[in-house]
C-alpha positions in Angstrom: 108.0 -34.6 -64.4 106.0 -37.7 -64.4 102.8 -35.8 -65.2 104.7 -34.1 -68.2 105.6 -37.6 -69.6 102.1 -38.8 -69.2 100.8 -35.8 -71.2 103.4 -36.3 -73.9 102.5 -40.0 -74.3 98.8 -39.1 -74.4 99.4 -36.6 -77.2 101.6 -39.1 -79.2 98.8 -41.8 -78.9 96.3 -39.3 -80.1 98.6 -38.3 -83.0 99.1 -41.9 -84.0 95.4 -42.7 -83.9 94.9 -39.7 -86.2 97.6 -40.9 -88.6 96.0 -44.4 -88.7 92.6 -43.0 -89.3 93.9 -40.7 -92.0 95.6 -43.5 -93.9 92.5 -45.8 -93.5 90.2 -43.2 -95.0 92.6 -42.4 -97.8 91.3 -43.8 -101.2 94.8 -45.0 -102.3 95.3 -46.9 -99.0 91.7 -48.2 -99.1 92.1 -49.5 -102.6 94.8 -51.9 -101.4 92.5 -54.0 -99.5 91.7 -57.6 -100.4 88.4 -59.0 -101.5 87.1 -62.6 -101.5 84.5 -63.5 -104.2 81.9 -66.1 -103.2 81.3 -67.7 -106.7 78.2 -69.6 -107.5 77.3 -71.8 -110.4 75.0 -74.8 -111.0 77.7 -76.6 -113.0 78.8 -79.9 -111.4 82.0 -79.6 -109.5 84.0 -82.1 -111.5 82.8 -80.9 -114.9 84.8 -78.8 -117.5 82.9 -75.6 -116.7 84.1 -75.5 -113.1 87.5 -77.1 -113.6 88.6 -75.6 -116.9 86.7 -72.4 -117.0 85.5 -70.9 -113.7 88.5 -71.8 -111.6 91.0 -70.6 -114.3 89.0 -67.4 -114.7 89.1 -66.8 -110.9 92.8 -67.7 -110.7 93.5 -65.2 -113.5 91.7 -62.5 -111.4 93.8 -63.5 -108.4 97.0 -63.3 -110.5 96.3 -59.9 -112.1 95.4 -58.5 -108.7 98.7 -59.7 -107.1 96.5 -62.0 -104.9 94.3 -59.3 -103.6 91.3 -61.1 -105.2 90.6 -64.5 -103.7 87.5 -66.7 -104.1 85.4 -69.4 -102.6 83.7 -71.8 -105.0 80.0 -72.9 -104.5 79.2 -75.2 -107.4 76.5 -77.7 -108.2 73.6 -77.4 -105.8 75.6 -75.9 -103.0 73.5 -72.7 -102.8 70.4 -73.7 -104.7 68.8 -75.3 -107.7 69.7 -74.3 -111.3 66.8 -71.9 -111.8 67.7 -70.1 -108.6 71.1 -68.9 -109.6 70.3 -65.5 -110.9 68.5 -64.7 -107.6 71.4 -66.3 -105.7 73.6 -63.4 -107.1 70.9 -60.7 -107.0 70.1 -61.2 -103.4 73.8 -61.5 -102.3 73.8 -65.1 -101.3 76.8 -65.1 -103.5 78.9 -62.2 -104.8 79.4 -63.4 -108.4 77.9 -66.3 -110.3 76.7 -67.9 -113.5 73.0 -68.2 -114.3 70.9 -69.7 -117.1 68.2 -67.3 -117.9 66.1 -69.5 -120.1 65.3 -71.5 -117.0 63.1 -68.8 -115.7 60.4 -68.4 -118.5 59.0 -64.9 -118.9 61.5 -63.2 -116.7 63.9 -62.1 -119.5 61.5 -61.9 -122.6 63.8 -60.0 -124.9 66.9 -61.8 -123.8 65.3 -65.1 -125.0 66.4 -63.9 -128.5 69.8 -65.2 -127.6 68.4 -68.8 -127.5 67.4 -68.7 -131.1 68.4 -71.6 -133.4 71.8 -70.3 -134.5 74.9 -72.1 -135.5 77.6 -71.1 -132.9 80.3 -73.6 -132.0 82.3 -71.1 -129.9 81.2 -69.5 -126.7 83.4 -66.5 -126.9 81.5 -65.5 -130.1 78.3 -65.9 -128.2 79.7 -63.5 -125.6 80.6 -60.9 -128.2 77.2 -61.0 -129.9 75.4 -61.2 -126.5 77.1 -58.1 -125.1 76.5 -56.2 -128.4 72.8 -57.1 -127.9 73.1 -56.0 -124.2 74.4 -52.6 -125.3 71.8 -52.3 -128.0 68.6 -53.3 -126.3 68.8 -55.9 -123.5 70.3 -53.9 -120.6 66.9 -52.8 -119.1 66.3 -56.5 -118.1 69.4 -56.6 -115.9 69.0 -53.5 -113.6 69.3 -55.6 -110.5 72.9 -56.9 -111.1 76.2 -56.0 -112.6 76.6 -57.8 -115.9 80.0 -59.1 -116.8 78.7 -60.9 -119.8 75.7 -62.7 -121.3 75.8 -65.2 -124.1 74.0 -67.8 -126.1 76.1 -70.8 -125.0 77.4 -73.3 -127.6 74.7 -74.6 -129.9 72.6 -77.3 -128.6 71.8 -80.6 -130.6 69.2 -83.3 -130.4 70.4 -86.4 -128.4 67.9 -89.4 -128.5 67.4 -93.1 -127.6 66.3 -93.9 -131.2 67.3 -92.6 -134.6 65.8 -89.4 -136.0 66.5 -88.6 -139.6 63.3 -86.7 -140.5 60.4 -84.6 -138.9 58.1 -87.6 -138.9 60.4 -89.5 -136.6 59.8 -86.9 -133.9 56.1 -87.3 -133.7 55.1 -88.4 -130.2 58.6 -88.2 -128.8 59.1 -86.6 -125.4 62.3 -84.4 -125.4 63.7 -82.6 -122.5 64.0 -78.9 -123.1 66.3 -76.4 -121.4 63.6 -73.6 -121.8 63.7 -70.4 -123.8 63.1 -70.7 -127.6 64.3 -74.3 -127.5 60.9 -75.2 -126.0 59.1 -73.7 -128.9 61.5 -75.2 -131.3 60.9 -78.7 -130.1 57.1 -78.1 -130.3 57.5 -76.7 -133.8 59.1 -79.9 -134.9 56.2 -81.9 -133.6 57.8 -83.4 -130.4 56.6 -82.8 -126.8 58.9 -80.6 -124.7 59.5 -81.8 -121.1 61.3 -79.6 -118.6 63.2 -81.4 -115.8 66.6 -80.8 -114.0 69.5 -82.0 -116.0 70.5 -84.3 -113.2 67.3 -86.3 -113.8 67.8 -86.7 -117.5 70.2 -89.7 -117.5 67.7 -91.9 -115.5 64.7 -90.6 -117.4 66.2 -91.5 -120.8 67.5 -94.8 -119.5 64.0 -95.8 -118.2 62.1 -94.4 -121.2 60.4 -91.6 -119.3 61.7 -89.2 -122.1 63.1 -90.1 -125.5 65.7 -87.5 -125.7 67.2 -84.2 -124.8 68.2 -80.9 -126.4 71.4 -79.6 -125.0 75.0 -78.6 -125.8 77.8 -81.1 -126.1 79.5 -79.7 -122.8 76.4 -80.9 -120.8 76.1 -84.1 -122.6 79.7 -84.8 -121.4 79.3 -83.3 -117.9 76.1 -85.4 -117.2 77.4 -88.4 -119.1 74.3 -88.5 -121.4 76.3 -90.0 -124.2 76.0 -93.2 -122.2 72.3 -93.4 -122.6 71.7 -91.5 -125.9 72.6 -93.7 -128.8 71.9 -91.1 -131.4 72.7 -87.5 -132.1 71.3 -85.0 -134.7 73.9 -82.2 -134.9 71.4 -79.6 -136.3 71.4 -76.5 -134.1 68.6 -75.6 -131.8 70.6 -72.6 -130.6 71.2 -72.9 -126.9 70.1 -71.2 -123.6 70.7 -67.6 -122.8 73.1 -67.4 -119.9 75.4 -64.9 -118.1 78.0 -64.0 -115.6 76.7 -61.6 -113.0 77.9 -59.7 -109.9 75.8 -58.6 -106.9 75.4 -54.9 -107.0 76.1 -54.3 -103.3 79.2 -56.4 -103.6 80.3 -54.4 -106.6 80.0 -51.2 -104.8 82.5 -52.4 -102.2 85.1 -53.6 -104.8 88.1 -51.3 -104.8 88.1 -49.1 -107.9 91.5 -50.3 -109.1 90.2 -54.0 -109.0 87.0 -53.4 -111.0 88.7 -53.2 -114.4 90.4 -56.6 -113.6 87.2 -58.3 -112.8 85.4 -56.7 -115.9 88.1 -57.7 -118.3 88.6 -61.2 -117.1 84.9 -61.8 -116.7 84.2 -60.6 -120.3 87.0 -62.7 -121.8 86.7 -65.8 -119.6 86.3 -68.2 -122.5 89.3 -66.7 -124.5 91.5 -66.8 -121.4 90.5 -70.5 -120.4 90.8 -71.5 -124.1 87.7 -73.8 -123.8 84.3 -74.2 -125.6 85.6 -72.9 -128.8 85.6 -74.4 -132.4 88.5 -76.8 -131.6 86.9 -78.0 -128.4 83.5 -78.5 -130.2 85.0 -80.6 -133.0 87.1 -82.8 -130.6 84.1 -83.3 -128.4 81.8 -84.3 -131.3 84.4 -86.6 -132.7 84.7 -88.3 -129.3 80.9 -88.7 -129.2 81.0 -90.4 -132.6 82.9 -93.3 -131.2 79.9 -94.4 -129.1 76.9 -92.8 -130.7 75.4 -92.7 -134.3 75.5 -89.0 -135.2 74.2 -88.2 -138.5 73.5 -84.8 -140.1 70.3 -84.1 -141.8 70.1 -84.1 -145.6 70.0 -80.6 -147.1 66.3 -81.0 -148.0 65.4 -82.1 -144.5 67.4 -79.4 -142.9 65.4 -76.9 -144.9 62.2 -78.4 -143.5 63.5 -78.0 -140.0 64.6 -74.4 -140.7 61.2 -73.6 -142.2 59.5 -74.8 -138.9 62.0 -72.7 -136.9 61.3 -69.6 -138.9 57.6 -69.9 -138.3 58.2 -70.4 -134.7 60.3 -67.2 -134.5 57.7 -65.2 -136.3 55.1 -66.3 -133.8 57.4 -65.5 -130.9 58.2 -62.1 -132.2 54.6 -61.3 -132.8 53.6 -62.2 -129.2 56.3 -59.8 -128.0 55.1 -57.1 -130.2 51.6 -57.5 -128.9 53.0 -56.9 -125.4 54.8 -53.7 -126.6 58.3 -55.3 -126.9 60.3 -55.1 -130.0 60.6 -58.8 -130.9 61.2 -58.2 -134.7 63.9 -55.7 -133.9 65.5 -58.1 -131.5 65.8 -60.8 -134.2 67.1 -58.4 -136.8 69.7 -56.9 -134.4 70.8 -60.4 -133.3 71.3 -61.6 -136.8 73.4 -58.5 -137.5 75.6 -58.9 -134.4 76.1 -62.7 -135.1 77.1 -61.8 -138.7 80.0 -59.6 -137.2 81.5 -62.6 -135.5 80.8 -65.1 -138.3 77.9 -67.0 -136.9 75.0 -68.2 -139.1 71.4 -67.6 -138.4 69.6 -69.3 -141.3 66.4 -69.5 -139.4 66.0 -65.7 -138.9 62.7 -64.8 -140.6 63.6 -61.1 -140.9 
């Protein structure tokens, strides 16, 4: 009798194990698993990008997934320097992250078109135009990652330690450039572009190592550059090309029912957070005017700057064409996509 009970218990144990294995391998059961996103960005931990954009975005993913998506934040230099952040995601050091593409010159040659001198005060519009360009012609440059969005950031302006009202004032000035087409734009205006980490700009401006910086209002605020820049020229240099990316191996492990949540929230991050839009831009520039002299160029002077920008873009496009890349087509396509979201591109030569 005892042996019979042992045999029965044995078969029950085997049956239970088979049931567990069956449920574990069932796609519906498997899709209920949780994932933790290791998120990376070079943005400073206390800045608006982390506190008012990335954390709200990740919290929205968590909310829509009924807490099946969690996250760990690695901001600032936690995982590497600013230019390293695309590779931080690509290699799997993080699962998802934000990277500035213009900081790695020559690596994304066509995507540099997003850093053209356009007039875009809202980052969600940059995402719409950027993703339209991704669909039209930029996707081959991103085979190593899953793209949630690419964009042209909010337009960058010129912030200096002395007044600039005309081209002649820029001669001999050393201006920190974020890379991309803004380096060429600074050169086209007669100044000398200097590349350095944003964290070094404050002291460099304070001590006279450089005379100014081209960057967007968000980073002026995040790095407190308004404390050392007494003057601002709110003409648009465009801004850097950037994007939100996911490691491919991680993406393959994400349950299928969670992928649409990540894609939707990642694509609409700026709309969801309600930041870096026209209202935010206007309020930030008004705040800067309380401590800095911010003067727009006269219409005639703006035309002179735009003429320089157009010549710069022609030269850039011709260099790409010589390498077999459709530079002219990229500029034309970008102008068309910007027009669809109401963004101006007066400097476009085509």
